[in-house]
N, CA, C and O atoms as a GROMACS GRO file, in nm:
protein
  220
    1MET      N    1   1.422   1.420   1.201
    1MET     CA    2   1.280   1.390   1.206
    1MET      C    3   1.212   1.427   1.075
    1MET      O    4   1.111   1.367   1.037
    2VAL      N    5   1.266   1.526   1.005
    2VAL     CA    6   1.206   1.567   0.879
    2VAL      C    7   1.221   1.456   0.775
    2VAL      O    8   1.130   1.434   0.695
    3ARG      N    9   1.334   1.387   0.775
    3ARG     CA   10   1.355   1.280   0.679
    3ARG      C   11   1.257   1.166   0.701
    3ARG      O   12   1.209   1.105   0.605
    4PHE      N   13   1.226   1.135   0.826
    4PHE     CA   14   1.128   1.030   0.855
    4PHE      C   15   0.990   1.069   0.803
    4PHE      O   16   0.917   0.984   0.753
    5GLY      N   17   0.956   1.195   0.815
    5GLY     CA   18   0.827   1.243   0.763
    5GLY      C   19   0.819   1.228   0.612
    5GLY      O   20   0.717   1.185   0.559
    6TYR      N   21   0.927   1.265   0.542
    6TYR     CA   22   0.931   1.248   0.397
    6TYR      C   23   0.920   1.100   0.358
    6TYR      O   24   0.853   1.065   0.262
    7MET      N   25   0.988   1.015   0.436
    7MET     CA   26   0.984   0.872   0.407
    7MET      C   27   0.843   0.818   0.427
    7MET      O   28   0.797   0.735   0.349
    8LEU      N   29   0.776   0.863   0.530
    8LEU     CA   30   0.640   0.818   0.558
    8LEU      C   31   0.544   0.866   0.450
    8LEU      O   32   0.459   0.790   0.404
    9VAL      N   33   0.557   0.992   0.410
    9VAL     CA   34   0.470   1.046   0.304
    9VAL      C   35   0.499   0.973   0.172
    9VAL      O   36   0.406   0.942   0.098
   10SER      N   37   0.624   0.946   0.144
   10SER     CA   38   0.660   0.875   0.021
   10SER      C   39   0.603   0.733   0.021
   10SER      O   40   0.558   0.685  -0.083
   11ALA      N   41   0.604   0.667   0.134
   11ALA     CA   42   0.550   0.532   0.144
   11ALA      C   43   0.399   0.533   0.121
   11ALA      O   44   0.346   0.444   0.054
   12VAL      N   45   0.330   0.631   0.174
   12VAL     CA   46   0.186   0.641   0.154
   12VAL      C   47   0.154   0.668   0.007
   12VAL      O   48   0.063   0.607  -0.049
   13VAL      N   49   0.228   0.760  -0.054
   13VAL     CA   50   0.207   0.791  -0.196
   13VAL      C   51   0.236   0.669  -0.282
   13VAL      O   52   0.162   0.641  -0.376
   14ALA      N   53   0.342   0.596  -0.250
   14ALA     CA   54   0.376   0.475  -0.326
   14ALA      C   55   0.267   0.370  -0.313
   14ALA      O   56   0.234   0.303  -0.411
   15ALA      N   57   0.211   0.353  -0.195
   15ALA     CA   58   0.104   0.256  -0.175
   15ALA      C   59  -0.021   0.294  -0.254
   15ALA      O   60  -0.086   0.207  -0.313
   16VAL      N   61  -0.054   0.421  -0.256
   16VAL     CA   62  -0.171   0.467  -0.332
   16VAL      C   63  -0.149   0.445  -0.481
   16VAL      O   64  -0.238   0.398  -0.551
   17LEU      N   65  -0.030   0.480  -0.530
   17LEU     CA   66  -0.001   0.461  -0.672
   17LEU      C   67   0.000   0.313  -0.709
   17LEU      O   68  -0.045   0.276  -0.818
   18ALA      N   69   0.049   0.229  -0.622
   18ALA     CA   70   0.049   0.085  -0.648
   18ALA      C   71  -0.094   0.032  -0.654
   18ALA      O   72  -0.125  -0.050  -0.740
   19ALA      N   73  -0.179   0.076  -0.564
   19ALA     CA   74  -0.318   0.032  -0.565
   19ALA      C   75  -0.389   0.076  -0.692
   19ALA      O   76  -0.466   0.000  -0.750
   20ILE      N   77  -0.363   0.198  -0.736
   20ILE     CA   78  -0.424   0.248  -0.860
   20ILE      C   79  -0.372   0.168  -0.979
   20ILE      O   80  -0.448   0.134  -1.068
   21GLY      N   81  -0.243   0.140  -0.980
   21GLY     CA   82  -0.185   0.063  -1.089
   21GLY      C   83  -0.239  -0.078  -1.098
   21GLY      O   84  -0.270  -0.126  -1.207
   22VAL      N   85  -0.251  -0.145  -0.984
   22VAL     CA   86  -0.304  -0.281  -0.983
   22VAL      C   87  -0.450  -0.282  -1.028
   22VAL      O   88  -0.491  -0.370  -1.103
   23THR      N   89  -0.526  -0.184  -0.984
   23THR     CA   90  -0.666  -0.175  -1.025
   23THR      C   91  -0.677  -0.152  -1.176
   23THR      O   92  -0.762  -0.212  -1.241
   24ALA      N   93  -0.592  -0.066  -1.231
   24ALA     CA   94  -0.596  -0.039  -1.374
   24ALA      C   95  -0.557  -0.162  -1.456
   24ALA      O   96  -0.618  -0.191  -1.558
   25VAL      N   97  -0.456  -0.234  -1.410
   25VAL     CA   98  -0.413  -0.355  -1.483
   25VAL      C   99  -0.522  -0.461  -1.478
   25VAL      O  100  -0.550  -0.524  -1.580
   26MET      N  101  -0.582  -0.482  -1.363
   26MET     CA  102  -0.688  -0.582  -1.351
   26MET      C  103  -0.808  -0.545  -1.437
   26MET      O  104  -0.871  -0.633  -1.496
   27ALA      N  105  -0.840  -0.418  -1.444
   27ALA     CA  106  -0.952  -0.375  -1.528
   27ALA      C  107  -0.920  -0.394  -1.676
   27ALA      O  108  -1.010  -0.420  -1.757
   28ALA      N  109  -0.793  -0.381  -1.712
   28ALA     CA  110  -0.755  -0.395  -1.852
   28ALA      C  111  -0.754  -0.540  -1.898
   28ALA      O  112  -0.789  -0.569  -2.013
   29ILE      N  113  -0.715  -0.632  -1.809
   29ILE     CA  114  -0.702  -0.772  -1.854
   29ILE      C  115  -0.822  -0.858  -1.818
   29ILE      O  116  -0.835  -0.968  -1.872
   30ASN      N  117  -0.908  -0.812  -1.730
   30ASN     CA  118  -1.022  -0.892  -1.688
   30ASN      C  119  -1.145  -0.850  -1.769
   30ASN      O  120  -1.192  -0.737  -1.754
   31PRO      N  121  -1.197  -0.937  -1.854
   31PRO     CA  122  -1.313  -0.898  -1.935
   31PRO      C  123  -1.439  -0.884  -1.849
   31PRO      O  124  -1.456  -0.953  -1.749
   32SER      N  125  -1.524  -0.795  -1.891
   32SER     CA  126  -1.650  -0.777  -1.819
   32SER      C  127  -1.747  -0.888  -1.856
   32SER      O  128  -1.727  -0.960  -1.954
   33ALA      N  129  -1.852  -0.901  -1.779
   33ALA     CA  130  -1.952  -1.005  -1.804
   33ALA      C  131  -2.023  -0.982  -1.937
   33ALA      O  132  -2.055  -1.078  -2.007
   34THR      N  133  -2.049  -0.856  -1.972
   34THR     CA  134  -2.116  -0.829  -2.099
   34THR      C  135  -2.026  -0.861  -2.217
   34THR      O  136  -2.074  -0.905  -2.322
   35GLU      N  137  -1.894  -0.841  -2.201
   35GLU     CA  138  -1.802  -0.875  -2.309
   35GLU      C  139  -1.796  -1.025  -2.330
   35GLU      O  140  -1.793  -1.072  -2.444
   36VAL      N  141  -1.794  -1.101  -2.222
   36VAL     CA  142  -1.793  -1.246  -2.233
   36VAL      C  143  -1.925  -1.296  -2.292
   36VAL      O  144  -1.926  -1.385  -2.376
   37ALA      N  145  -2.036  -1.238  -2.248
   37ALA     CA  146  -2.167  -1.280  -2.296
   37ALA      C  147  -2.184  -1.248  -2.445
   37ALA      O  148  -2.253  -1.321  -2.516
   38SER      N  149  -2.122  -1.140  -2.491
   38SER     CA  150  -2.136  -1.106  -2.633
   38SER      C  151  -2.056  -1.200  -2.722
   38SER      O  152  -2.082  -1.208  -2.842
   39ASN      N  153  -1.959  -1.271  -2.665
   39ASN     CA  154  -1.878  -1.364  -2.744
   39ASN      C  155  -1.934  -1.505  -2.747
   39ASN      O  156  -1.879  -1.592  -2.815
   40VAL      N  157  -2.042  -1.530  -2.675
   40VAL     CA  158  -2.103  -1.663  -2.673
   40VAL      C  159  -2.193  -1.677  -2.795
   40VAL      O  160  -2.275  -1.590  -2.822
   41SER      N  161  -2.176  -1.788  -2.867
   41SER     CA  162  -2.252  -1.804  -2.990
   41SER      C  163  -2.400  -1.831  -2.965
   41SER      O  164  -2.484  -1.788  -3.044
   42ASP      N  165  -2.433  -1.900  -2.858
   42ASP     CA  166  -2.574  -1.924  -2.824
   42ASP      C  167  -2.587  -1.918  -2.672
   42ASP      O  168  -2.490  -1.889  -2.602
   43ASN      N  169  -2.705  -1.943  -2.623
   43ASN     CA  170  -2.729  -1.931  -2.479
   43ASN      C  171  -2.710  -2.061  -2.404
   43ASN      O  172  -2.750  -2.071  -2.288
   44ASP      N  173  -2.649  -2.160  -2.466
   44ASP     CA  174  -2.625  -2.288  -2.400
   44ASP      C  175  -2.505  -2.273  -2.305
   44ASP      O  176  -2.394  -2.247  -2.351
   45PRO      N  177  -2.526  -2.289  -2.174
   45PRO     CA  178  -2.414  -2.270  -2.081
   45PRO      C  179  -2.306  -2.377  -2.095
   45PRO      O  180  -2.194  -2.357  -2.047
   46ALA      N  181  -2.336  -2.491  -2.159
   46ALA     CA  182  -2.236  -2.596  -2.177
   46ALA      C  183  -2.142  -2.565  -2.293
   46ALA      O  184  -2.036  -2.627  -2.304
   47THR      N  185  -2.180  -2.472  -2.380
   47THR     CA  186  -2.097  -2.435  -2.494
   47THR      C  187  -1.997  -2.328  -2.451
   47THR      O  188  -2.036  -2.225  -2.396
   48PRO      N  189  -1.868  -2.352  -2.476
   48PRO     CA  190  -1.770  -2.250  -2.439
   48PRO      C  191  -1.781  -2.126  -2.528
   48PRO      O  192  -1.829  -2.136  -2.641
   49PRO      N  193  -1.738  -2.010  -2.481
   49PRO     CA  194  -1.743  -1.890  -2.563
   49PRO      C  195  -1.655  -1.906  -2.687
   49PRO      O  196  -1.564  -1.989  -2.690
   50ASP      N  197  -1.684  -1.825  -2.789
   50ASP     CA  198  -1.613  -1.835  -2.917
   50ASP      C  199  -1.465  -1.803  -2.905
   50ASP      O  200  -1.384  -1.854  -2.983
   51PHE      N  201  -1.426  -1.718  -2.809
   51PHE     CA  202  -1.286  -1.680  -2.802
   51PHE      C  203  -1.197  -1.793  -2.749
   51PHE      O  204  -1.075  -1.779  -2.749
   52TYR      N  205  -1.256  -1.906  -2.704
   52TYR     CA  206  -1.174  -2.021  -2.664
   52TYR      C  207  -1.129  -2.102  -2.784
   52TYR      O  208  -1.040  -2.186  -2.771
   53GLY      N  209  -1.186  -2.079  -2.899
   53GLY     CA  210  -1.148  -2.153  -3.019
   53GLY      C  211  -1.235  -2.276  -3.036
   53GLY      O  212  -1.336  -2.294  -2.967
   54THR      N  213  -1.195  -2.359  -3.129
   54THR     CA  214  -1.272  -2.479  -3.159
   54THR      C  215  -1.199  -2.602  -3.108
   54THR      O  216  -1.078  -2.598  -3.083
   55ARG      N  217  -1.273  -2.709  -3.094
   55ARG     CA  218  -1.212  -2.834  -3.046
   55ARG      C  219  -1.160  -2.914  -3.163
   55ARG      O  220  -1.104  -3.022  -3.143
   0.00000   0.00000   0.00000
């Protein structure tokens, strides 16, 4: 019964660490709205942001 308890605690710890890891990765690769807005050359919503490059 002790081994089952360790397995259960390990599964909970692994799930928490996975959730923290996924959150950290998403925060690192997903730009914030202010970062995207600072890359826009003007306020025209039809104009793509500068980081998309030129046509």
